[in-house]
C-alpha positions, 0 to 999 in steps of 0.5 A: 796594107803598104803602109801602117803606123801603130804598135802599141805594145798596150793595145788591148788595154786600150781596147778594153770593155767598159763593164757598163756601157757608158751612155747606159744611165742616158739610155735607162732614162729615155727608155719607157717600153721597147719600142723606144730603144731604137730612136734615143740610141739614136739621139745619144749618137749609139746608133745600132750597126747591123752586122751579120755574124755568120761570115764572123771570122776567126783571125791573127792581129799579131801583126799589130804588135797592139797586144792583142793577137787572137780576136773574131772580126765581124764585117757589117753588111752590105745594104742599103737597110738601116744599120747595114754600110755602102761596098768599099769598092763603092766608095768615092774618092775621101769616102769612109765605111765602118767596115766591121769589128774586130771582137776580143777577150780584152775588147773591140775594136770598129775598122774602118776603110777609106777610099785614097784614091780614084775618080771611078765609081767603082774602085779599081786595082791601083786604088789607095785604101786607108784601114783605120782600127778605133776603139769604141769612143773613136781613138785611133790603136792602127792606121794603114793603105794598101794598093788595091788589086783585083783579081776577079772582075766579075764579081765587082760587077753591081 
């Protein structure tokens, strides 16, 4: 990332997870059997994400200067299936995808990627992207922009 905004040393507290999920009581009232869970979470605005645990990696977030250093990054699956996401390389200018989640003992952050520039269907070297890390309730923890550099064009074929 070439431009960054962030650096709250209390960030680890900001991303902390409650001991009881915020909408758990509402969910309990709406659900009487397991088959109702999916529709209820969607209605409550807490839809499930399709995460690929097999692609999880340990990561160092000390560059964020938020008091959180070690985390596990779990990417959201690139797929047309419900709960998945669009490939970052296929985003239209101005389009955002929720790309994955950083998990740590102290909490979690959702990672969002936005294509800022570019007029082609597929992203190309020189396009600018923005990354944002947000709390589960949407508070901004970090924002940065960077210029895309594709090192292997053959991996970009669809």
